[in-house]
C-alpha positions as CSV (number, residue, x, y, z in Angstrom):
1,X,68.2,9.8,39.4
2,X,66.7,8.1,36.2
3,X,67.9,4.8,37.4
4,X,65.9,5.7,40.6
5,X,62.8,5.9,38.5
6,X,63.0,3.2,36.4
7,X,63.5,1.4,39.7
8,X,60.2,2.8,41.2
9,X,58.2,1.9,37.9
10,X,59.7,-1.5,38.1
11,X,58.5,-2.2,41.6
12,X,54.9,-0.4,40.7
13,X,54.5,-3.4,37.8
14,X,55.5,-5.7,39.7
15,X,53.1,-4.8,42.3
16,X,50.5,-4.6,40.1
17,X,51.4,-8.0,38.1
18,X,51.0,-9.5,41.4
19,X,48.0,-8.3,42.4
20,X,46.4,-10.0,39.2
21,X,47.5,-13.2,40.7
22,X,46.2,-12.8,44.3
23,X,43.8,-15.1,45.4
24,X,40.3,-13.8,47.0
25,X,40.4,-13.5,50.8
26,X,37.8,-16.6,50.9
27,X,40.7,-18.7,48.9
28,X,38.2,-19.0,45.9
29,X,39.0,-17.3,42.4
30,X,37.1,-14.1,42.4
31,X,37.5,-10.9,40.7
32,X,40.9,-9.9,41.7
33,X,40.9,-6.7,44.1
34,X,42.8,-4.8,41.6
35,X,40.4,-4.6,38.7
36,X,37.2,-5.4,41.2
37,X,34.7,-3.4,39.7
38,X,32.8,-3.0,43.0
39,X,35.7,-0.4,44.1
40,X,34.2,3.0,44.9
41,X,30.4,1.8,45.2
42,X,27.8,2.3,47.7
43,X,26.5,-0.7,49.3
44,X,23.0,-0.3,46.9
45,X,25.0,0.1,43.9
46,X,27.1,-2.9,45.2
47,X,23.5,-4.7,45.7
48,X,22.7,-3.8,42.2
49,X,25.6,-5.0,40.8
50,X,25.7,-8.3,42.9
51,X,22.2,-8.9,40.6
52,X,23.2,-8.3,37.7
53,X,26.7,-10.3,37.8
54,X,24.2,-13.3,39.2
55,X,21.8,-13.0,36.4
56,X,24.2,-12.8,33.6
57,X,25.9,-16.1,34.8
58,X,22.7,-17.8,35.4
59,X,20.8,-16.7,32.6
60,X,22.8,-15.5,30.0
61,X,26.7,-17.0,29.7
62,X,25.3,-20.8,29.3
63,X,23.1,-19.5,26.5
64,X,25.4,-17.0,25.1
65,X,27.1,-19.2,22.1
66,X,23.6,-20.7,21.3
67,X,22.4,-17.7,21.0
68,X,25.3,-16.4,18.6
69,X,25.6,-19.5,16.4
70,X,21.8,-19.9,16.0
71,X,20.9,-16.2,15.5
72,X,18.3,-16.3,18.3
73,X,16.7,-13.2,20.0
74,X,16.3,-14.3,23.5
75,X,13.0,-12.7,24.4
76,X,12.5,-14.7,27.2
77,X,15.6,-14.2,29.0
78,X,15.2,-10.2,28.6
79,X,11.9,-10.7,30.2
80,X,13.1,-12.2,33.0
81,X,15.4,-9.3,33.1
82,X,12.9,-6.6,33.1
83,X,11.4,-8.6,36.2
84,X,14.7,-7.3,38.0
85,X,14.2,-4.1,37.2
86,X,16.4,-4.3,34.1
87,X,14.0,-3.0,31.2
88,X,13.7,0.6,32.5
89,X,16.4,1.2,34.6
90,X,17.1,4.8,34.6
91,X,13.3,5.3,33.8
92,X,11.0,7.4,36.4
93,X,8.9,4.9,38.9
94,X,5.8,6.1,38.2
95,X,5.4,4.6,34.8
96,X,7.0,1.4,36.0
97,X,10.9,2.5,35.7
98,X,13.6,1.7,38.4
99,X,14.2,5.3,38.5
100,X,18.3,4.7,39.2
101,X,21.1,6.9,38.2
102,X,23.2,6.8,34.8
103,X,26.5,5.4,37.2
104,X,23.8,2.6,38.5
105,X,22.7,2.0,34.9
106,X,26.5,1.9,34.0
107,X,27.5,-0.5,36.5
108,X,24.4,-3.0,35.9
109,X,25.2,-3.0,32.2
110,X,28.6,-3.5,33.0
111,X,27.6,-6.5,35.0
112,X,25.1,-7.7,32.4
113,X,27.6,-7.9,29.3
114,X,30.1,-10.2,30.8
115,X,27.2,-12.8,30.6
116,X,26.6,-11.3,26.8
117,X,27.7,-8.3,25.4
118,X,25.4,-8.3,22.2
119,X,22.0,-9.2,24.3
120,X,23.1,-6.7,26.6
121,X,24.0,-3.8,24.0
122,X,20.5,-4.4,22.5
123,X,18.9,-4.0,26.2
124,X,20.9,-0.7,26.4
125,X,19.3,0.6,23.3
126,X,15.8,-0.6,24.7
127,X,16.7,1.5,27.6
128,X,17.7,5.0,25.8
129,X,14.2,4.5,24.0
130,X,12.0,4.3,26.7
131,X,14.1,7.0,28.1
132,X,13.2,9.2,25.5
133,X,9.8,8.3,25.8
134,X,9.8,9.2,29.5
135,X,11.9,12.4,29.6
136,X,10.2,14.1,26.6
137,X,6.6,12.4,25.9
138,X,3.7,14.1,27.7
139,X,1.7,12.1,30.5
140,X,-0.5,10.5,28.3
141,X,2.0,8.8,26.0
142,X,4.5,8.3,29.2
143,X,1.8,6.0,30.7
144,X,0.6,4.4,27.5
145,X,4.3,3.5,26.2
146,X,6.2,3.2,28.6
147,X,4.7,0.5,31.6
148,X,5.0,-2.3,28.5
149,X,8.3,-1.3,27.4
150,X,9.6,-1.2,30.9
151,X,8.3,-5.1,31.2
152,X,10.1,-5.7,28.1
153,X,6.6,-7.2,27.1
154,X,7.3,-5.0,24.2
155,X,10.6,-3.9,22.5
156,X,12.0,-1.0,21.5
157,X,14.1,0.3,18.9
158,X,15.8,3.2,18.1
159,X,15.8,4.5,14.1
160,X,18.3,7.5,13.3
161,X,21.0,6.0,11.0
162,X,19.9,6.2,7.1
163,X,21.5,4.9,3.8
164,X,22.5,8.2,3.3
165,X,23.4,9.8,6.9
166,X,25.2,8.2,9.7
167,X,27.3,10.8,11.8
168,X,25.5,13.6,9.7
169,X,22.4,12.8,11.3
170,X,21.0,16.3,10.7
171,X,21.1,15.8,6.7
172,X,18.4,13.0,7.4
173,X,15.7,12.5,4.4
174,X,13.0,10.5,6.2
175,X,10.3,12.9,5.5
176,X,6.9,13.5,7.8
177,X,4.3,15.0,6.0
178,X,1.4,16.1,8.2
179,X,-2.1,15.4,6.8
180,X,-4.8,16.4,9.2
181,X,-4.2,14.7,12.2
182,X,-1.6,12.2,10.9
183,X,2.0,12.0,9.3
184,X,3.0,10.4,6.4
185,X,6.5,9.1,6.5
186,X,8.4,8.0,3.4
187,X,11.9,6.9,3.6
188,X,14.4,4.2,5.3
189,X,16.4,3.3,8.1
190,X,19.4,1.7,7.9
191,X,21.2,-0.9,10.6
192,X,18.3,-0.5,13.3
193,X,19.0,-2.9,16.0
194,X,15.7,-5.1,16.9
195,X,14.2,-4.0,13.5
196,X,11.4,-6.1,13.0
197,X,11.3,-7.6,16.3
198,X,10.8,-4.6,18.3
199,X,7.5,-3.5,18.8
200,X,7.7,0.4,19.1
201,X,10.2,2.7,16.6
202,X,11.5,5.8,18.0
203,X,11.9,7.2,14.8
204,X,13.6,10.3,13.6
205,X,11.8,12.5,10.8
206,X,11.8,15.1,8.8
207,X,8.8,17.4,8.9
208,X,10.3,20.9,8.3
209,X,12.9,22.0,6.1
210,X,16.4,21.2,5.9
211,X,19.0,21.1,9.0
212,X,18.6,20.0,12.5
213,X,15.5,22.4,13.2
214,X,13.4,20.5,10.5
215,X,14.0,17.2,12.6
216,X,11.1,15.8,14.9
217,X,10.7,12.6,17.1
218,X,7.6,10.2,16.6
219,X,6.8,6.8,18.0
220,X,6.0,4.1,15.2
221,X,4.1,0.8,16.6
222,X,4.6,-2.3,14.7
223,X,1.7,-3.3,12.5
224,X,1.0,0.2,11.3
225,X,0.0,0.0,7.4
226,X,3.1,1.1,5.4
227,X,6.1,0.1,7.9
228,X,8.1,-2.7,6.4
229,X,11.3,-4.1,7.2
230,X,14.4,-5.2,4.9
231,X,16.3,-9.0,5.1
232,X,18.2,-9.5,8.2
233,X,21.6,-8.3,7.8
234,X,24.6,-11.1,8.2
235,X,26.9,-10.3,10.7
236,X,30.2,-11.8,12.1
237,X,28.5,-10.4,15.6
238,X,26.0,-9.4,17.8
239,X,23.9,-11.8,16.4
240,X,21.7,-12.4,19.2
241,X,20.2,-8.7,18.2
242,X,18.7,-8.8,14.7
243,X,19.6,-6.2,12.4
244,X,17.8,-4.8,9.7
245,X,16.4,-1.8,7.7
246,X,13.3,0.0,8.5
247,X,11.2,0.9,5.6
248,X,8.4,3.2,5.7
249,X,6.0,3.7,2.6
250,X,3.3,6.2,3.0
251,X,3.5,5.2,6.8
252,X,0.3,7.1,8.6
253,X,1.2,7.8,12.1
254,X,-1.1,9.6,14.4
255,X,0.3,13.3,15.4
256,X,-0.5,12.2,19.2
257,X,2.7,9.7,18.6
258,X,5.0,13.1,18.2
259,X,7.2,13.1,20.9
260,X,8.1,16.8,22.0
261,X,7.3,19.4,19.8
262,X,8.0,19.6,15.9
263,X,11.8,20.9,15.4
264,X,12.7,19.0,19.0
265,X,13.7,15.5,17.2
266,X,17.6,16.0,16.9
267,X,17.7,17.6,20.5
268,X,15.8,14.6,21.7
269,X,18.0,12.1,19.5
270,X,21.5,14.2,21.2
271,X,19.8,13.7,24.5
272,X,19.5,9.7,24.1
273,X,22.8,9.5,22.5
274,X,24.7,10.7,25.5
275,X,23.7,8.2,27.5
276,X,23.7,5.6,24.9
277,X,27.7,6.2,24.5
278,X,27.7,5.7,28.3
279,X,25.7,2.4,28.0
280,X,27.4,1.0,25.1
281,X,31.0,1.5,26.7
282,X,29.8,0.2,29.9
283,X,29.1,-3.2,27.4
284,X,32.5,-3.4,26.2
285,X,33.9,-2.7,29.7
286,X,32.2,-5.8,30.8
287,X,33.0,-8.0,27.9
288,X,36.8,-6.6,28.6
289,X,36.6,-7.6,32.7
290,X,35.5,-11.3,31.7
291,X,37.9,-11.5,29.2
292,X,40.8,-10.5,31.7
293,X,39.5,-13.1,34.1
294,X,39.4,-15.8,31.6
295,X,42.7,-15.0,30.2
296,X,44.1,-15.2,33.8
297,X,42.3,-18.5,34.8
298,X,44.0,-19.8,31.2
299,X,47.1,-18.9,32.1
300,X,47.1,-20.3,35.3
301,X,46.0,-23.7,33.8
302,X,47.7,-24.1,30.5
303,X,51.6,-25.7,30.7
304,X,54.4,-24.8,28.5
305,X,57.7,-26.1,28.7
306,X,56.9,-27.7,31.9
307,X,55.2,-24.9,33.6
308,X,52.2,-22.6,33.9
309,X,52.2,-19.9,31.4
310,X,51.1,-17.4,34.4
311,X,54.9,-18.0,35.4
312,X,56.1,-16.1,32.4
313,X,57.1,-12.6,33.0
314,X,56.1,-11.5,29.5
315,X,52.6,-12.8,29.9
316,X,52.0,-10.9,33.5
317,X,53.4,-8.0,31.9
318,X,50.8,-7.9,29.1
319,X,47.6,-9.0,31.9
320,X,49.6,-5.9,33.8
321,X,48.4,-3.9,30.4
322,X,44.9,-5.4,30.1
323,X,44.4,-4.4,33.9
324,X,45.8,-1.0,33.5
325,X,43.7,-0.4,30.5
326,X,40.4,-1.8,32.0
327,X,40.6,0.5,35.2
328,X,41.3,3.3,33.4
329,X,38.3,2.7,30.9
330,X,36.0,1.8,34.0
331,X,37.0,5.5,35.8
332,X,36.2,7.4,32.8
333,X,33.2,5.8,32.1
334,X,32.0,6.3,35.7
335,X,33.2,9.9,35.7
336,X,31.1,10.5,32.7
337,X,28.0,9.1,33.9
338,X,28.3,11.1,37.0
339,X,28.4,14.6,34.9
340,X,25.5,13.2,32.9
341,X,23.5,12.8,36.0
342,X,24.2,16.2,37.1
343,X,23.6,17.8,33.9
344,X,27.2,19.4,34.2
345,X,28.6,21.5,31.0
346,X,31.3,19.0,30.3
347,X,28.8,16.2,30.1
348,X,28.4,15.9,26.6
349,X,32.1,15.8,25.8
350,X,32.7,13.5,28.8
351,X,30.2,11.0,27.3
352,X,31.9,11.4,23.7
353,X,35.7,11.1,25.3
354,X,34.5,7.9,27.6
355,X,33.0,6.3,24.5
356,X,35.8,6.8,22.3
357,X,38.7,5.7,25.0
358,X,36.8,3.1,26.7
359,X,35.9,1.0,23.5
360,X,39.3,1.2,21.5
361,X,40.7,0.1,24.9
362,X,38.7,-2.7,25.5
363,X,39.1,-3.7,21.9
364,X,42.6,-4.0,23.0
365,X,41.9,-5.9,25.8
366,X,39.6,-8.4,23.8
367,X,42.3,-8.7,21.5
368,X,45.2,-9.7,23.9
369,X,42.6,-12.3,25.6
370,X,42.0,-13.9,22.3
371,X,45.8,-14.2,21.0
372,X,46.7,-15.7,25.0
373,X,43.7,-17.4,25.7
374,X,42.2,-18.1,22.0
375,X,38.8,-17.0,23.8
376,X,35.9,-15.3,21.4
377,X,36.4,-11.8,21.5
378,X,34.3,-11.2,18.5
379,X,31.2,-9.3,20.0
380,X,33.2,-6.8,21.8
381,X,35.4,-6.1,18.8
382,X,32.1,-4.7,17.2
383,X,31.4,-2.1,19.9
384,X,33.9,0.1,18.1
385,X,33.2,-0.5,15.0
386,X,29.7,-0.5,14.7
387,X,29.5,2.7,16.7
388,X,32.0,4.3,14.7
389,X,31.5,5.2,11.1
390,X,34.2,5.1,8.7
391,X,36.4,2.9,10.9
392,X,37.9,-0.3,8.8
393,X,37.0,-3.7,10.4
394,X,39.2,-5.6,12.7
395,X,40.0,-8.2,10.8
396,X,40.3,-6.4,7.5
397,X,43.9,-4.7,8.0
398,X,44.8,-2.5,5.4
399,X,45.5,-3.8,1.3
400,X,49.3,-3.6,1.0
401,X,50.7,-4.7,-2.7
402,X,52.6,-8.2,-2.6
403,X,55.7,-6.4,-3.8
404,X,56.0,-4.5,-1.0
405,X,55.6,-6.8,1.3
406,X,56.4,-10.9,0.5
407,X,55.2,-12.9,2.9
408,X,51.6,-12.6,1.6
409,X,48.8,-15.1,1.1
410,X,46.7,-14.0,-2.1
411,X,42.8,-14.6,-1.5
412,X,40.7,-14.1,-4.2
413,X,42.2,-11.3,-6.0
414,X,43.0,-9.8,-2.6
415,X,45.9,-9.9,-0.2
416,X,44.9,-10.8,3.3
417,X,47.1,-10.5,6.1
418,X,47.1,-13.5,8.8
419,X,48.8,-13.7,12.1
420,X,50.6,-17.2,12.4
421,X,47.7,-18.0,15.5
422,X,44.9,-17.9,13.5
423,X,44.4,-20.6,10.9
424,X,43.0,-20.1,7.6
425,X,39.8,-21.8,7.5
426,X,38.7,-19.3,10.1
427,X,38.3,-17.0,7.3
428,X,36.3,-19.7,4.9
429,X,39.6,-20.2,3.1
430,X,41.6,-23.4,2.1
431,X,44.2,-24.7,4.7
432,X,47.5,-24.1,3.9
433,X,50.8,-25.0,5.9
434,X,52.3,-22.3,8.1
435,X,54.6,-21.5,5.6
436,X,51.9,-19.7,4.1
437,X,51.3,-17.2,6.6
438,X,52.5,-13.8,7.0
439,X,55.7,-12.9,8.7
440,X,55.2,-16.1,10.8
441,X,58.6,-16.4,10.9
442,X,60.4,-15.8,13.7
443,X,63.8,-16.7,13.0
444,X,63.9,-14.3,9.8
445,X,60.9,-11.8,10.5
446,X,59.6,-9.8,7.5
447,X,62.3,-7.1,7.0
448,X,59.6,-4.5,4.7
449,X,59.1,-1.3,6.5
450,X,55.3,-1.3,5.1
451,X,54.2,-4.6,6.4
452,X,51.6,-3.9,8.7
453,X,51.5,-6.9,10.7
454,X,53.6,-5.8,13.9
455,X,56.6,-8.1,14.6
456,X,55.9,-10.6,17.6
457,X,57.7,-11.2,20.5
458,X,60.4,-14.1,20.6
459,X,58.0,-15.5,22.9
460,X,55.1,-17.2,21.2
461,X,52.6,-17.9,24.2
462,X,50.8,-20.6,22.0
463,X,53.4,-23.0,20.6
464,X,52.6,-25.2,18.0
465,X,49.3,-23.7,17.0
466,X,48.8,-22.9,13.4
């Protein structure tokens, strides 16, 4: 019985592996059938997806590296995207939005993220801000703020996080004291995407007592006296979207700019984040999808020991693992998107689960792609980190004293663990011989049980790389 079960599992893995290498029907290299992102979509959704994929390939992917290296905020490109309806994807049509569903939105952001994950992530935040104004604002606010945001003539930023309140958003301290027909804001927001560049700031502030019932939502326009910005944050990725602190010092905002009622801000914030989780997860999905295609094509071209790496069974199974994680993530995200659109009771939980699962799994996909194809998985790995407070950075492994694991490289009073296939100059330190790299001697692997680096397979996909 066990032998029969093992045989069935082996057969299914082989079928999946063969599917990954199957060429498209027209003989050209294309999205392979087993990870086809159009599976299960109707014709209209496939058309949205086709347009988004085309835009990503033509307008985003060729410029992605330059935007990141030069830290450019691609305003012109995003305005081109807005002309296709991507500035207000799930905003109502009477104020210039596209009026699409949450599932449509996920499909679009996934496709755009194959061109530039970082920029698409900002566009998803912008869309969330426009939706908040559209969903909770009055008629005058909707028609005043939404049209220029949907065309991306103006850009929006979401201001919730503070230096002392991240996940515990209900403890935020930014105050809004009412004086006549204005609120006087004092406080600061941290790590705001688009900070300093955006024109509209959707701000959660405290108009009442402690706790979530004292929080309200106001729109602060750039140029308002008392509004200023911190220095641009230095990041290892997501450099196409600026990140700054947003500071309020006796910033007078008209009461007419309050979205919803006083005390409704926390509900508005959470409602926005439910969709935001799906959007961020969809961005990770697009990056992971692109990673698999890059890996597959790389393995077909690169030869070692006289044959393409694609012929190696170990790497075939690794690629099958990546495909499995991708498809599972996509199904979970789309299920959550449908639940949110239908306003089901389980929608909030499903959105959170999709965000948790998909960003972690897509990070694993990009990490495997980095190892197998040596491509840049920088932007996607930030998704689970920037969206999950308290998690360590992927390139900062656990600190283990050298006496517990002998294969370490001392760097400025810290002990940094380096896989053999990452060269030390990547970290801004002097190059050293391979013997200084951690646990890299395949013939005599590290014997320490406390060593945090998993032992590598006897197969090295990139022999000779330091």
